[in-house]
N, C-alpha and C positions, 0 to 999 in steps of 0.2 A: 273311727276309723284310723288305722295307722298305716304307714307306708315303711317297707323294709327293703333295704337294698342288699344284694348278692346274698340271697337266700340259700344258695347251694354255690360250691366250688365253681371257680370259673371254666375249669375242664368239662364239668357237668352242664353248666348253661351252653358252652359251645356244644357238646354233643347233641343236646337236644335241639339247638336251632339246625345243626345240620341235618338230623334226622327229620325234623320237620319239614325241610324243604328238599327232600331226598326223593328218588322214584319209590323208596320203599313205603313211604308214608302215604296211607289210604285217605284221601280229603273226599268229602260227599258234598255236593251242590245243595245249598239251600235256596230257595226263592226269595227269603227275606234273613237278615242278619240276627233275628232275635226269635222268630216264630217260624217252627216249621210248614206250617200250612198257610202263612200268610204271603203276600205280594210286596215287596219294598226293595231293601238294596239286596243284591245277590251276592252271597257269601259262600265259604265253604266249611264244614265244621267236620269234626270225628270225635265221637262219643266214645270214650272208654270205660265209662262205667255210669250205670244207670240205678238208684234205688239200692246202692250197696252191692250190686252184682256186677262182675266183670262183663265188659260187651265186646272186647277187643282184643286180638292177639297181640297187639302191641303193649299191652298192661306189663308184662314182665320188664319190658326194656326201659319202663317209666317209672318203676316202682321205688326204686331208690330217691329217685328226684320226687315223687309225691310224700316220701317221708322227711326229706328236708323241707318241703312245703310246709306240711303239719306241723314239725316241730318250729319253723319259725312263726307260724299262725297260731301256736301255743294251743293245737286243736290234736285230739287224738286221731291217730292215723285209721283206727277201726270204725272211725266215726265218718268216713267219708262216704256220702249219699251219691254225688256225681262227679264226674271228670269228662270236661268237654273242652276239646281245643278248637279254636276259631281263626279263620283267616280270612282278613279283608282286604280287598284290592282298592287302588286309588279310585276315589272319585273325582269327578270335573270340580274345579274350582268355581265356587259361586260368589266369591266375596268374603264369606265366612265360613267356620268349621261348623258342619251340621252334624248332630247325634243321630244313630239310629233310634228304634224305639225304647221309649222309657218301658221298665219292666222290673219285676223282683224274679229269681230264678226259680224258686220253689214257693207252694202254697202253705209249707210247713216251717217253725221255727229252724233257722240255719246261720251259719257263718260262711261268707263268701271269702276266699283267697284266690285273688286274679294275680297269676303270675304271666310277665311279660317275655315272651321267648325272645324277641329282636328288638332292637332299637327302630323306632318308628314315629312317625306323627300319628294324631289320630287319636286324642286322648279319651280315657273314661270318664264320663260325666256322672258325678254322684248328685242326688238331688235330697229333699227333706229339709231337716232343720239347718244345716250348714253345707250349701251348696258348694262344692269343688270340683276340681277336674283333677287327674292324674295322668302326666304323660307317660308312654310307654318307653320303656327303657330295660335291655335284656338283663334279668337279673332280680328285677324289682318286682316287690309282691305288694300289693293293697289288699288288706283285710277290713272286712266290715261287716256290720250284722246285714244278714240278708232280706231284711225286712225294709233296707233303704232303698228306693227306687233309683234305679241306675242307668245307663245307656252307654254302648260302643260306639265308636265313629270309626270313618274309613280316613286312611292316610291319604292326604293331600298332596305330598312332596317324595313320600318314599314308595317304594316298589310294593311292598306288601306290610301288614301288620299281623303278628302271630300273637294270639294270648292263650293260657292254659286256665280254665276256671274250674276250680275245684269247690265243692259245697260239702259243709260238714254239717252234721245233725248237733242241733244244741239244746 
């Protein structure tokens, strides 16, 4: 696992953040933050690419940003399998941070490059041999082996948490 700061120029970071919070960006409701057909923590998602195929009209607007992410993650842009945005709203404070469902993104070997679109609380939890958490910070990228179980969490003190999850074939 590695954490990389400022994987794209600040102007691109701000453009992506502004785009994701604009009326132009299509968000879709999920009844669970992790799995489409489960019931848990309601969240919003946008699937821009699945199985290497573009699924969204927004893809041309984010392509240069994805190239920055691929370069920082030391992955080939052509090996992108999935591009998924996630938006999480605040969760009621219960005395401690709670994570969402522990999972892996795909059943095949892959690398995860998780980019934080905005500053927020609501860390990402990584489990396995070296459990750790990564705090969301605009411009930050965390790269890890896709077989590592992980979980998102909802913010407690900020208005929203937006991440961009890019999965690369390995």
